[in-house]
Rosetta silent file (secondary structure, phi, psi, omega in degrees, C-alpha in Angstrom):
SEQUENCE: MRNQSNQNLTHWTNFWVFVFCVAILGIGRGGEAAIVLLLTMVYAFFTSKEDRLKYKLSRDETIFVALVILFWLLNLLNTIFQPEGLEFENTRIALSAMDNPMRWLLMLPIFFLFKRQRLDWRVIAIGLSIGVFITVSIAIYQVYFMGHTRAPGGMNHAISFGEFMVAVDLLLWVPMIYAWNTNKKLLSTILLIASLAAFYGSLLSVTRGAWLAYVFLILSFVIYTLKRSMFNKYYLFSKPVLLRITLAFVVFFLVTQTAQYQTIKSRTADTFVQASEGSYDSATGNRLVIYKLALEVGRQFPFGVGPNNFRNGGKAVIIMDAMSHSDVTVKDQNQNILTKENIIALYNSHH
SCORE:     score description
SCORE:     0.000 S_00000001
   1 L     0.000  -40.287 -179.891   50.426   57.943   70.700 S_00000001
   2 H   -66.012  -41.664  179.585   52.744   57.838   67.729 S_00000001
   3 H   -64.439  -37.557  178.564   55.791   58.663   69.873 S_00000001
   4 H   -63.945  -39.756  178.317   54.816   55.939   72.344 S_00000001
   5 H   -64.049  -43.293  178.395   54.650   53.392   69.512 S_00000001
   6 H   -64.688  -37.531  179.350   58.090   54.416   68.247 S_00000001
   7 H   -66.261  -41.456  178.180   59.478   54.215   71.768 S_00000001
   8 H   -63.755  -39.307  178.761   58.084   50.701   72.236 S_00000001
   9 H   -65.778  -36.319  177.458   59.604   49.651   68.906 S_00000001
  10 H   -65.665  -43.505  178.114   62.970   51.045   70.021 S_00000001
  11 H   -63.577  -41.570  178.553   62.792   49.090   73.290 S_00000001
  12 H   -60.515  -45.646 -179.844   61.773   45.957   71.365 S_00000001
  13 H   -63.423  -45.253  179.306   64.738   46.341   68.976 S_00000001
  14 H   -63.094  -37.133  179.325   67.215   46.900   71.798 S_00000001
  15 H   -62.105  -45.376 -177.142   65.893   43.852   73.647 S_00000001
  16 H   -74.883  -26.321  171.253   66.474   41.529   70.678 S_00000001
  17 H   -66.260  -40.793  176.178   69.896   43.024   70.035 S_00000001
  18 H   -60.537  -46.096  179.143   70.677   42.201   73.672 S_00000001
  19 H   -61.251  -42.401 -179.968   69.401   38.626   73.195 S_00000001
  20 H   -61.543  -45.727 -179.066   71.487   38.245   70.036 S_00000001
  21 H   -61.040  -42.037  179.641   74.687   39.431   71.775 S_00000001
  22 H   -67.377  -46.075 -173.687   74.168   37.013   74.670 S_00000001
  23 H   -70.584  -42.811 -174.861   73.188   34.053   72.485 S_00000001
  24 H   -66.499  -29.351  178.401   75.827   34.380   69.750 S_00000001
  25 H   -93.093  -43.182 -173.903   78.621   34.419   72.341 S_00000001
  26 H   -67.694  -44.306 -176.829   77.136   32.335   75.126 S_00000001
  27 L  -126.484    5.720  178.611   75.932   29.338   73.105 S_00000001
  28 L    71.412   21.001  179.935   77.099   30.127   69.585 S_00000001
  29 L  -135.100  133.448  177.796   73.540   30.605   68.336 S_00000001
  30 L  -155.512    7.603 -176.907   71.761   33.849   67.496 S_00000001
  31 H   -62.758  -33.976 -179.465   69.930   33.271   64.254 S_00000001
  32 H   -63.537  -42.366  178.009   66.508   33.265   65.917 S_00000001
  33 H   -65.475  -36.709  178.245   67.058   36.775   67.303 S_00000001
  34 H   -64.786  -37.158  178.061   68.267   37.925   63.877 S_00000001
  35 H   -64.775  -40.937  177.935   65.044   36.590   62.299 S_00000001
  36 H   -62.086  -42.953  178.508   62.973   38.543   64.838 S_00000001
  37 H   -64.337  -36.947  177.829   64.930   41.716   63.993 S_00000001
  38 H   -63.781  -45.138  178.090   64.385   41.067   60.294 S_00000001
  39 H   -66.778  -32.910  177.255   60.623   40.737   60.806 S_00000001
  40 H   -63.450  -39.511  177.924   60.690   43.853   62.987 S_00000001
  41 H   -65.301  -39.823  177.960   62.185   45.817   60.099 S_00000001
  42 H   -60.883  -44.103  178.601   59.448   44.553   57.765 S_00000001
  43 H   -63.014  -47.017 -178.239   56.833   45.715   60.278 S_00000001
  44 H   -63.670  -36.228 -177.838   58.481   49.116   60.773 S_00000001
  45 H   -67.100  -40.238 -174.845   58.803   49.696   57.031 S_00000001
  46 H   -89.465  -12.198 -179.006   55.131   49.079   56.251 S_00000001
  47 H  -107.572   -5.633 -178.364   53.670   50.801   59.333 S_00000001
  48 L  -131.997   63.085 -175.291   55.766   54.003   59.348 S_00000001
  49 H   -66.557  -27.542 -178.069   55.644   55.312   55.805 S_00000001
  50 H   -75.866   -7.476 -178.958   56.144   58.921   56.855 S_00000001
  51 H  -100.266   17.765 -175.431   59.553   58.062   58.297 S_00000001
  52 H   -61.190  -26.478 -179.922   61.091   56.942   55.001 S_00000001
  53 H   -63.779  -18.824  179.059   63.551   59.872   55.113 S_00000001
  54 H   -68.860  -14.555 -178.780   65.274   58.090   58.024 S_00000001
  55 H   -91.164    1.933  179.546   66.567   55.560   55.516 S_00000001
  56 L   -65.843  132.669 -172.727   68.586   58.154   53.596 S_00000001
  57 L   -98.099  146.082  171.101   72.211   57.020   53.464 S_00000001
  58 L   -80.770  178.015 -178.940   75.403   58.941   54.012 S_00000001
  59 H   -62.639  -46.563 -179.366   78.364   58.493   51.687 S_00000001
  60 H   -65.775  -37.802  179.170   80.036   55.855   53.890 S_00000001
  61 H   -68.028  -36.574  177.122   76.755   53.997   54.383 S_00000001
  62 H   -62.901  -41.989  178.085   76.153   53.974   50.633 S_00000001
  63 H   -62.548  -43.071  179.622   79.590   52.443   50.088 S_00000001
  64 H   -60.774  -49.414 -179.472   78.889   49.791   52.723 S_00000001
  65 H   -62.807  -41.181 -179.935   75.533   48.804   51.203 S_00000001
  66 H   -63.352  -39.268  179.371   77.016   48.781   47.693 S_00000001
  67 H   -67.007  -39.157  178.030   79.851   46.468   48.803 S_00000001
  68 H   -63.822  -45.127  179.629   77.425   44.016   50.426 S_00000001
  69 H   -65.033  -40.756  178.717   75.280   43.912   47.283 S_00000001
  70 H   -63.316  -41.268  177.743   78.367   43.546   45.079 S_00000001
  71 H   -60.076  -45.656  179.539   79.634   40.677   47.248 S_00000001
  72 H   -64.624  -41.835 -177.296   76.281   38.891   46.926 S_00000001
  73 H   -65.568  -41.152  178.806   76.086   39.527   43.186 S_00000001
  74 H   -63.266  -41.723  178.110   79.599   38.171   42.548 S_00000001
  75 H   -66.277  -36.249  177.887   78.810   34.991   44.477 S_00000001
  76 H   -64.710  -45.752  179.374   75.558   34.593   42.577 S_00000001
  77 H   -64.803  -38.618  178.742   77.315   34.931   39.218 S_00000001
  78 H   -67.886  -25.829  176.881   80.063   32.518   40.324 S_00000001
  79 H   -76.454  -38.160 -178.418   77.389   30.009   41.276 S_00000001
  80 H   -78.463  -44.643 -176.858   75.612   30.247   37.944 S_00000001
  81 L  -112.417  103.624 -178.400   78.674   30.533   35.693 S_00000001
  82 L  -118.459  158.702  178.234   81.494   28.201   36.767 S_00000001
  83 L   -58.649  149.383  179.951   84.613   26.894   34.995 S_00000001
  84 L   -60.471  129.575 -179.930   84.070   23.838   32.841 S_00000001
  85 L    94.241  -12.387 -179.129   84.399   20.688   34.906 S_00000001
  86 L  -113.163   14.020 -179.251   83.866   22.452   38.239 S_00000001
  87 L   -66.484  152.675  175.274   80.106   22.892   38.029 S_00000001
  88 L   -67.017  147.409 -175.329   77.944   21.854   40.965 S_00000001
  89 L   -65.445  -35.346 -179.517   76.451   18.400   40.585 S_00000001
  90 L  -152.862  173.548 -176.999   72.860   19.566   41.034 S_00000001
  91 H   -65.569  -34.513 -179.039   70.693   22.566   41.856 S_00000001
  92 H   -60.961  -43.694  178.952   70.386   21.616   45.524 S_00000001
  93 H   -66.806  -38.057  178.770   74.149   21.872   46.064 S_00000001
  94 H   -63.791  -43.245  178.221   74.233   25.190   44.172 S_00000001
  95 H   -66.299  -36.430  177.003   71.485   26.652   46.365 S_00000001
  96 H   -64.065  -36.870  179.576   73.289   25.386   49.462 S_00000001
  97 H   -65.961  -28.112 -179.058   76.455   27.165   48.297 S_00000001
  98 L   -85.307    0.335 -175.175   74.518   30.427   48.084 S_00000001
  99 H   -61.055  -53.159 -178.204   73.281   30.133   51.668 S_00000001
 100 H   -64.687  -45.645  175.467   76.045   32.178   53.332 S_00000001
 101 H   -59.214  -35.671  178.307   76.134   34.965   50.682 S_00000001
 102 H   -63.737  -31.806  179.542   72.339   35.242   50.957 S_00000001
 103 H   -66.380  -32.404  175.507   72.677   35.877   54.688 S_00000001
 104 H   -63.335  -40.088 -179.794   74.766   38.960   53.927 S_00000001
 105 H   -67.099  -38.632  178.815   71.935   40.273   51.774 S_00000001
 106 H   -69.038  -15.664  178.291   69.390   39.601   54.531 S_00000001
 107 H   -71.250  -24.648 -175.445   71.577   41.670   56.865 S_00000001
 108 H   -61.733  -43.897  175.936   70.707   44.874   54.987 S_00000001
 109 H   -58.524  -37.107  177.952   67.138   45.205   56.350 S_00000001
 110 H   -67.184  -36.785  175.826   68.555   44.839   59.866 S_00000001
 111 H   -59.311  -43.845  179.230   71.137   47.521   59.021 S_00000001
 112 H   -68.421  -31.727  175.914   68.301   49.874   58.037 S_00000001
 113 H   -64.077  -44.759  179.494   66.443   48.972   61.236 S_00000001
 114 H   -66.112  -30.668  177.487   69.470   49.975   63.309 S_00000001
 115 H   -70.827  -32.251 -177.360   69.717   53.199   61.309 S_00000001
 116 H   -82.006  -40.103 -177.618   66.068   53.951   62.034 S_00000001
 117 L  -100.586  142.821 -179.456   66.009   52.941   65.719 S_00000001
 118 L   -83.526  114.779  178.575   68.396   54.336   68.296 S_00000001
 119 L   -85.502  139.998  178.443   70.431   51.520   69.828 S_00000001
 120 L   -88.715  118.288 -177.370   71.584   51.874   73.418 S_00000001
 121 H   -61.906  -28.267  179.652   75.325   51.192   73.616 S_00000001
 122 H   -68.127  -36.249  177.537   74.906   49.990   77.185 S_00000001
 123 H   -62.444  -45.038  179.674   72.518   47.243   76.046 S_00000001
 124 H   -64.121  -46.388 -176.766   75.062   46.008   73.506 S_00000001
 125 H   -63.570  -43.988 -179.928   77.967   46.206   75.960 S_00000001
 126 H   -68.430  -38.801  177.247   76.120   44.381   78.754 S_00000001
 127 H   -61.245  -44.076  177.278   74.839   41.754   76.305 S_00000001
 128 H   -63.199  -39.425 -179.230   78.353   41.088   75.066 S_00000001
 129 H   -64.251  -45.879  179.267   79.608   40.894   78.657 S_00000001
 130 H   -62.495  -42.946  177.564   76.984   38.353   79.707 S_00000001
 131 H   -59.279  -40.151  178.365   77.714   36.286   76.602 S_00000001
 132 H   -64.112  -46.446 -178.878   81.426   36.330   77.441 S_00000001
 133 H   -60.231  -38.779 -179.837   80.825   35.234   81.032 S_00000001
 134 H   -67.212  -52.361 -174.149   78.654   32.314   79.853 S_00000001
 135 H   -69.587  -33.849  178.114   80.966   31.014   77.136 S_00000001
 136 H   -71.338  -34.384  175.382   84.166   31.442   79.203 S_00000001
 137 H   -62.007  -41.627  176.198   82.516   29.567   82.088 S_00000001
 138 H   -62.342  -42.039 -179.485   81.820   26.729   79.664 S_00000001
 139 H   -63.470  -40.479  177.615   85.443   26.889   78.468 S_00000001
 140 H   -61.274  -43.519  178.092   86.765   26.684   82.036 S_00000001
 141 H   -62.993  -40.243 -178.741   84.643   23.588   82.649 S_00000001
 142 H   -64.426  -39.592 -175.891   85.887   22.035   79.394 S_00000001
 143 H   -79.296  -48.695 -169.598   89.566   22.573   80.255 S_00000001
 144 H   -94.681  -10.949  178.749   89.694   21.911   83.982 S_00000001
 145 L  -119.338  -32.602  179.947   86.922   19.306   84.377 S_00000001
 146 L   -98.614  -11.201  175.084   86.617   17.610   80.974 S_00000001
 147 L    80.936   19.684  176.660   90.343   17.657   80.183 S_00000001
 148 L   -69.333  139.225  174.966   90.223   19.501   76.845 S_00000001
 149 L   -81.342  -28.175  177.029   93.568   20.907   75.726 S_00000001
 150 L  -132.942  120.293 -174.660   91.809   23.590   73.656 S_00000001
 151 L   -85.334  132.088  172.346   88.433   24.883   74.753 S_00000001
 152 L   -91.018   -4.763 -179.943   85.701   25.605   72.175 S_00000001
 153 L    58.697 -136.515  177.198   83.535   27.295   74.811 S_00000001
 154 L   -86.293    1.775 -179.659   79.977   27.724   73.601 S_00000001
 155 L   -89.659 -178.864  179.954   81.131   27.590   69.972 S_00000001
 156 L   -98.098    0.225 -179.586   81.555   24.551   67.762 S_00000001
 157 L  -155.807  144.649 -178.078   85.337   24.947   67.340 S_00000001
 158 H   -63.081  -36.922 -179.361   88.257   26.181   69.449 S_00000001
 159 H   -66.313  -44.417  177.580   89.535   28.482   66.683 S_00000001
 160 H   -60.726  -42.618  179.798   86.136   30.165   66.274 S_00000001
 161 H   -61.089  -47.025 -179.597   85.889   30.558   70.040 S_00000001
 162 H   -63.184  -42.145  179.897   89.341   32.140   70.289 S_00000001
 163 H   -65.302  -41.656  177.266   88.702   34.535   67.411 S_00000001
 164 H   -61.708  -41.674 -177.698   85.358   35.597   68.888 S_00000001
 165 H   -65.818  -40.962  177.631   86.957   36.216   72.281 S_00000001
 166 H   -64.707  -44.753 -179.222   89.707   38.415   70.858 S_00000001
 167 H   -61.848  -44.559 -179.224   87.205   40.371   68.742 S_00000001
 168 H   -68.439  -38.105  176.212   84.831   40.911   71.684 S_00000001
 169 H   -55.546  -48.386 -179.593   87.706   41.863   73.961 S_00000001
 170 H   -65.537  -38.318  178.658   88.714   44.601   71.529 S_00000001
 171 H   -64.623  -37.626 -176.868   85.090   45.725   71.116 S_00000001
 172 H   -71.064  -19.277  177.375   84.593   46.024   74.877 S_00000001
 173 H   -59.440  -39.951 -175.152   87.522   48.414   75.192 S_00000001
 174 H   -64.898  -56.387  178.214   85.485   51.190   73.532 S_00000001
 175 H   -65.420  -28.561  177.847   82.407   51.192   75.832 S_00000001
 176 H   -62.027  -47.571 -179.928   84.679   50.522   78.825 S_00000001
 177 H   -68.042  -41.142 -179.245   86.654   53.720   78.188 S_00000001
 178 H   -64.462  -42.465  179.539   83.522   55.691   77.282 S_00000001
 179 H   -62.084  -39.355  178.974   81.720   54.558   80.446 S_00000001
 180 H   -64.735  -44.047 -177.523   84.709   55.613   82.538 S_00000001
 181 H   -70.599  -21.783  177.904   84.914   59.031   80.886 S_00000001
 182 L   -99.667   17.989  173.875   81.168   59.615   81.414 S_00000001
 183 L    66.028   29.248  173.416   81.463   58.790   85.121 S_00000001
 184 L  -102.483   71.296 -170.934   79.741   55.390   84.879 S_00000001
 185 H   -65.119  -39.758 -179.068   82.385   53.712   87.011 S_00000001
 186 H   -64.018  -47.151  178.944   80.370   50.589   87.930 S_00000001
 187 H   -62.956  -40.533  179.008   79.522   49.822   84.302 S_00000001
 188 H   -62.347  -37.665  178.987   83.113   50.490   83.275 S_00000001
 189 H   -66.238  -41.820  178.408   84.304   48.025   85.935 S_00000001
 190 H   -62.365  -43.646  179.964   81.907   45.335   84.696 S_00000001
 191 H   -67.141  -34.236  176.254   83.086   45.843   81.118 S_00000001
 192 H   -62.601  -45.725  179.366   86.705   45.728   82.284 S_00000001
 193 H   -64.559  -40.273  178.560   86.101   42.348   83.956 S_00000001
 194 H   -64.674  -39.184  177.989   84.281   41.078   80.857 S_00000001
 195 H   -62.794  -42.806  177.743   87.161   42.220   78.660 S_00000001
 196 H   -66.244  -36.884  177.937   89.635   40.345   80.843 S_00000001
 197 H   -64.088  -39.556  177.538   87.382   37.273   80.783 S_00000001
 198 H   -64.688  -40.829  177.083   87.363   37.382   76.974 S_00000001
 199 H   -62.266  -42.152  177.667   91.163   37.623   76.975 S_00000001
 200 H   -63.681  -38.569  177.474   91.319   34.637   79.332 S_00000001
 201 H   -61.892  -38.576  177.794   88.949   32.757   77.038 S_00000001
 202 H   -64.938  -32.743  176.172   91.301   33.327   74.099 S_00000001
 203 H   -68.498  -38.182  179.217   94.103   31.805   76.185 S_00000001
 204 H   -66.795  -27.382 -179.782   91.972   28.758   76.922 S_00000001
 205 H   -81.754  -19.451 -178.118   91.385   28.299   73.192 S_00000001
 206 L    54.817   40.761  177.665   95.150   28.481   72.422 S_00000001
 207 L   -94.817   89.710 -171.701   94.319   30.283   69.171 S_00000001
 208 L   -67.903  -35.998 -177.897   97.673   31.947   68.575 S_00000001
 209 H   -62.472  -34.873 -178.846   96.842   33.554   65.255 S_00000001
 210 H   -67.301  -25.997 -178.889   93.996   35.583   66.772 S_00000001
 211 H   -67.660  -18.029  177.096   96.407   37.146   69.287 S_00000001
 212 H   -62.439  -23.243  179.202   98.085   39.025   66.441 S_00000001
 213 H   -61.531  -30.166  179.228   95.032   41.303   66.510 S_00000001
 214 H   -65.743  -34.221  177.871   96.320   42.725   69.800 S_00000001
 215 H   -63.273  -45.305  178.834   99.477   43.917   68.036 S_00000001
 216 H   -67.161  -33.346  176.887   97.403   45.786   65.463 S_00000001
 217 H   -61.688  -48.132 -177.952   95.204   47.176   68.255 S_00000001
 218 H   -62.344  -45.339  179.520   98.193   48.650   70.079 S_00000001
 219 H   -62.405  -44.075 -179.760   99.639   50.151   66.898 S_00000001
 220 H   -63.945  -40.443 -178.569   96.276   51.592   65.870 S_00000001
 221 H   -66.605  -40.733  179.072   95.669   53.021   69.329 S_00000001
 222 H   -65.409  -44.174  179.510   99.095   54.678   69.451 S_00000001
 223 H   -62.742  -42.689  179.060   98.652   56.173   65.965 S_00000001
 224 H   -62.077  -42.578 -178.820   95.170   57.431   66.870 S_00000001
 225 H   -64.667  -45.304  179.241   96.456   58.990   70.077 S_00000001
 226 H   -64.133  -32.893  178.503   99.346   60.748   68.352 S_00000001
 227 H   -69.290  -37.939  179.055   96.934   61.991   65.699 S_00000001
 228 H   -65.687  -45.611 -179.466   94.612   63.427   68.351 S_00000001
 229 L  -165.992  121.548 -177.602   97.400   65.238   70.116 S_00000001
 230 L   -67.587  -26.661 -172.594  101.135   64.806   69.913 S_00000001
 231 L  -111.847  -10.179  179.848  101.631   66.206   73.397 S_00000001
 232 L   -90.890  107.968 -176.665   98.474   65.147   75.248 S_00000001
 233 L   -89.116    4.813 -176.348   99.246   61.801   76.879 S_00000001
 234 L   -63.122  -42.216 -176.620   95.829   61.529   78.492 S_00000001
 235 L   -66.842  -35.836 -176.526   94.384   59.370   75.709 S_00000001
 236 L   -80.603  -31.772 -174.609   97.324   56.969   75.713 S_00000001
 237 L  -120.219   37.086  176.681   97.739   56.680   79.481 S_00000001
 238 L   -69.378  157.533 -174.436   94.168   56.992   80.745 S_00000001
 239 H   -59.425  -48.242 -178.803   93.308   54.995   83.876 S_00000001
 240 H   -62.931  -34.838  179.359   91.065   52.342   82.265 S_00000001
 241 H   -67.072  -48.751 -179.775   93.639   51.654   79.547 S_00000001
 242 H   -63.170  -40.897 -179.941   96.534   51.311   81.982 S_00000001
 243 H   -65.518  -41.776 -179.537   94.430   49.197   84.360 S_00000001
 244 H   -62.828  -44.303 -179.414   93.258   46.926   81.523 S_00000001
 245 H   -66.075  -43.158 -179.892   96.808   46.346   80.262 S_00000001
 246 H   -61.908  -46.266 -178.917   98.165   45.738   83.774 S_00000001
 247 H   -67.977  -27.658  176.015   95.449   43.233   84.650 S_00000001
 248 H   -63.018  -40.226  176.366   96.005   41.435   81.345 S_00000001
 249 H   -66.166  -36.098  177.984   99.564   40.708   82.468 S_00000001
 250 H   -64.019  -45.352  178.733   98.204   39.517   85.834 S_00000001
 251 H   -60.641  -43.998 -179.548   95.774   37.145   84.090 S_00000001
 252 H   -64.660  -39.411  177.968   98.536   35.821   81.868 S_00000001
 253 H   -62.599  -41.895  179.154  100.809   35.293   84.880 S_00000001
 254 H   -64.654  -36.306  178.154   98.082   33.329   86.669 S_00000001
 255 H   -65.575  -33.710  179.771   97.594   31.186   83.574 S_00000001
 256 L   -65.126  -15.412  179.623  101.316   30.365   83.574 S_00000001
 257 L   -90.014    1.839 -177.139  100.784   28.677   86.942 S_00000001
 258 L  -109.116  165.776  177.829   98.290   26.195   85.469 S_00000001
 259 L   -67.862  -27.225 -179.828   98.672   23.014   83.432 S_00000001
 260 H   -60.893  -29.345 -179.148   96.879   24.725   80.539 S_00000001
 261 H   -63.369  -29.442  179.545   99.925   26.958   80.096 S_00000001
 262 H   -64.279  -34.174  175.956  101.983   23.948   79.058 S_00000001
 263 H   -66.348  -45.025  178.504   99.724   23.516   76.026 S_00000001
 264 H   -61.756  -44.750 -176.741  100.153   27.184   75.103 S_00000001
 265 H   -64.390  -45.842 -176.500  103.900   26.990   75.669 S_00000001
 266 H   -67.120  -42.587 -179.210  104.464   23.812   73.667 S_00000001
 267 H   -68.581  -38.954  178.421  102.378   24.909   70.681 S_00000001
 268 H   -68.929  -41.109  178.930  103.944   28.367   70.604 S_00000001
 269 H   -63.570  -40.710  178.124  107.445   26.942   71.001 S_00000001
 270 H   -60.482  -38.995  179.672  106.820   24.507   68.147 S_00000001
 271 H   -62.966  -46.480 -178.723  105.779   27.402   65.934 S_00000001
 272 H   -66.902  -39.296  179.629  108.946   29.385   66.665 S_00000001
 273 H   -64.157  -46.467 -179.974  111.193   26.346   66.229 S_00000001
 274 H   -64.016  -38.838  179.310  109.637   25.437   62.887 S_00000001
 275 H   -67.560  -39.885  179.475  109.811   29.042   61.700 S_00000001
 276 H   -66.106  -26.855  178.142  113.471   29.343   62.734 S_00000001
 277 L   -87.729    0.956  179.059  114.228   26.180   60.740 S_00000001
 278 L    87.005    4.126  179.924  112.538   27.609   57.672 S_00000001
 279 L   -88.802   67.162 -174.554  109.518   25.292   57.891 S_00000001
 280 H   -66.526  -32.975  179.680  107.042   28.140   57.548 S_00000001
 281 H   -62.710  -46.694  179.851  104.292   25.929   56.168 S_00000001
 282 H   -69.031  -35.572 -177.258  104.347   23.662   59.225 S_00000001
 283 H   -64.794  -25.123 -179.849  104.807   26.610   61.595 S_00000001
 284 L  -107.536   21.844  178.217  101.502   28.081   60.465 S_00000001
 285 L    63.821   37.659  179.725   99.562   24.830   60.469 S_00000001
 286 L    65.598   14.174 -179.971   99.819   24.469   56.688 S_00000001
 287 H   -68.185  -35.173  178.800   97.988   27.786   56.265 S_00000001
 288 H   -62.537  -35.776  177.265  100.649   29.107   53.896 S_00000001
 289 H   -62.271  -42.352  179.907  100.022   26.117   51.657 S_00000001
 290 H   -65.643  -41.306  179.386   96.333   26.990   51.583 S_00000001
 291 H   -62.730  -44.218  179.357   97.096   30.663   50.829 S_00000001
 292 H   -62.931  -41.142  179.451   99.411   29.703   47.968 S_00000001
 293 H   -64.691  -39.632  179.065   96.833   27.299   46.601 S_00000001
 294 H   -63.009  -40.682  177.979   94.136   30.002   46.802 S_00000001
 295 H   -64.410  -38.325  179.758   96.342   32.409   44.824 S_00000001
 296 H   -69.982  -37.342  175.700   96.957   29.739   42.204 S_00000001
 297 H   -61.737  -41.595  177.936   93.227   29.001   41.952 S_00000001
 298 H   -64.864  -33.879  179.233   92.657   32.731   41.420 S_00000001
 299 H   -72.794  -40.859 -179.135   95.303   32.804   38.702 S_00000001
 300 H   -75.650  -33.930 -178.926   93.930   29.783   36.854 S_00000001
 301 L  -127.137   78.014 -173.042   90.284   30.796   37.328 S_00000001
 302 L   -61.718  -21.399  178.726   90.247   34.624   37.536 S_00000001
 303 L   -95.003    7.592  176.128   86.433   34.756   37.646 S_00000001
 304 L    89.894  164.987  179.061   86.303   32.343   40.578 S_00000001
 305 L  -112.014    0.885  178.537   85.150   28.773   41.081 S_00000001
 306 L    97.747  152.611  178.837   82.011   29.591   43.054 S_00000001
 307 L   -63.942  146.991  179.226   81.199   29.573   46.792 S_00000001
 308 L    60.112   23.326 -176.791   81.830   26.316   48.696 S_00000001
 309 L  -126.048   16.458 -177.283   83.783   25.019   45.686 S_00000001
 310 H   -66.142  -34.926 -178.829   87.358   25.782   46.714 S_00000001
 311 H   -60.237  -46.760  178.957   88.154   22.109   47.363 S_00000001
 312 H   -66.941  -38.345  177.113   87.326   21.143   43.769 S_00000001
 313 H   -63.801  -39.718  178.154   89.138   24.197   42.442 S_00000001
 314 H   -66.063  -42.167  177.326   92.206   23.320   44.490 S_00000001
 315 H   -61.019  -42.052 -179.197   92.182   19.721   43.281 S_00000001
 316 H   -62.659  -41.412 -179.765   91.928   20.901   39.671 S_00000001
 317 H   -66.029  -42.311  179.259   94.916   23.248   40.089 S_00000001
 318 H   -62.695  -43.422  179.486   97.030   20.521   41.720 S_00000001
 319 H   -64.027  -43.921  179.107   96.204   18.069   38.928 S_00000001
 320 H   -62.091  -38.703  179.737   96.971   20.676   36.242 S_00000001
 321 H   -67.343  -40.753 -179.846  100.302   21.469   37.916 S_00000001
 322 H   -67.145  -34.113  179.233  101.238   17.772   38.109 S_00000001
 323 H   -72.884  -26.098 -177.811  100.417   17.273   34.430 S_00000001
 324 H   -89.482  -21.190 -176.704  102.572   20.255   33.434 S_00000001
 325 L  -129.399  120.480 -176.940  105.611   19.404   35.597 S_00000001
 326 L   -69.091  -22.794 -177.595  107.107   15.926   35.751 S_00000001
 327 L   -86.782    1.018  179.669  108.839   16.583   39.087 S_00000001
 328 L   -93.842  129.186  178.201  105.531   17.274   40.892 S_00000001
 329 L  -109.658  148.201  178.918  103.974   14.351   42.784 S_00000001
 330 L  -122.468  132.936  179.834  100.360   14.015   43.898 S_00000001
 331 E  -114.952  149.725  174.971   99.262   11.896   46.867 S_00000001
 332 L   -85.848 -174.101 -176.519   95.837   10.599   47.792 S_00000001
 333 L   -67.111  -15.529  176.218   94.313   10.826   51.263 S_00000001
 334 L   -97.154   13.383  178.781   96.256    7.701   52.285 S_00000001
 335 L    66.852   21.891  174.936   99.562    9.335   51.280 S_00000001
 336 L   -87.905  131.931 -179.614   99.973    7.015   48.272 S_00000001
 337 E   -72.960  128.304 -179.290  101.706    8.633   45.295 S_00000001
 338 L   -82.852  141.967  176.684   99.437    8.662   42.245 S_00000001
 339 L   -77.435  169.495  179.416  100.748    7.523   38.895 S_00000001
 340 H   -60.781  -37.405 -179.991  100.524    9.651   35.769 S_00000001
 341 H   -65.542  -39.824  178.327   97.602    7.540   34.580 S_00000001
 342 H   -65.226  -39.226 -179.736   95.725    8.128   37.837 S_00000001
 343 H   -65.032  -42.709  178.682   96.347   11.869   37.598 S_00000001
 344 H   -63.304  -37.779  178.468   95.046   11.969   34.019 S_00000001
 345 H   -65.032  -40.072  176.580   91.971   10.021   35.126 S_00000001
 346 H   -64.161  -41.428  179.805   91.355   12.545   37.895 S_00000001
 347 H   -62.051  -43.357  179.990   91.784   15.403   35.429 S_00000001
 348 H   -67.397  -29.667  178.873   89.260   13.864   33.047 S_00000001
 349 H   -71.037  -19.785  178.576   86.816   13.353   35.893 S_00000001
 350 L   -91.555   -8.144 -176.991   86.885   17.114   36.511 S_00000001
 351 L  -125.355    0.000    0.000   86.236   17.954   32.849 S_00000001
């Protein structure tokens, strides 16, 4: 009876993991499934006291849990103790800022649930595949029927959609290869098609920065293969890997025959032209400016400015820099240059 109960709980957990994988990719929502998994862990913890030894952590798992707790604790301290002049206006805003860090902490019970229950890799892989098919279908409709130049798919932003598609594509490589090696050819074929669909979805999003992950994937895969065996080329040139790479070129070639390719081409060409002219800030969509500003915020406020408070921290650093250097100009949102008196007034408003 006890084994039957544990088996039912395992099936229940796998089902909601499947729902989460489909929902988070297909429609960009999966919080409801995560809440169910969280409640499932609470139930399992209080109804299976004799299984507490299953929660014993390995060295790597201990490090992971410690890092999550440390991340949450640092954000909590940064919310409570902030630099003078950068404090949150009220408690409601402070609690809102802690929302995302708190979600990391709530992930730990689900982590222990997954450690306790055996997850079926096929459930995860099929769930991810279905989610990819749904969201890429939405993206195709957005591009070819609604006229979007960059598809957000089932997500709320094209960049998020593109990053998710690249990440899922890379994740699907592992079960695809494993399914092939364990003679599950049909499942491997489905995962191969889903992987290609995710790659196609990333092209529809025109998220160029996410494609850099493929470079790191190739390098990592080559290093791993050479580490496994310097002379055994089976791992590097296995059939699913070669087929996946070949079909990726086919998909890209087919995309070049569409109007969507002109968007990819023009945006990529603009990036290379700007980079060749030394305009690195513009070539990366002003991301370098943001990175530099973040480093300066870290230098001026080494203990942080608190979650969701980077905008105020950045403004404070810009104002401080303008007050210290006469050749630095500050513009408002209408591109009007602020006078020294306006800058001082802004500085006083932050302190």
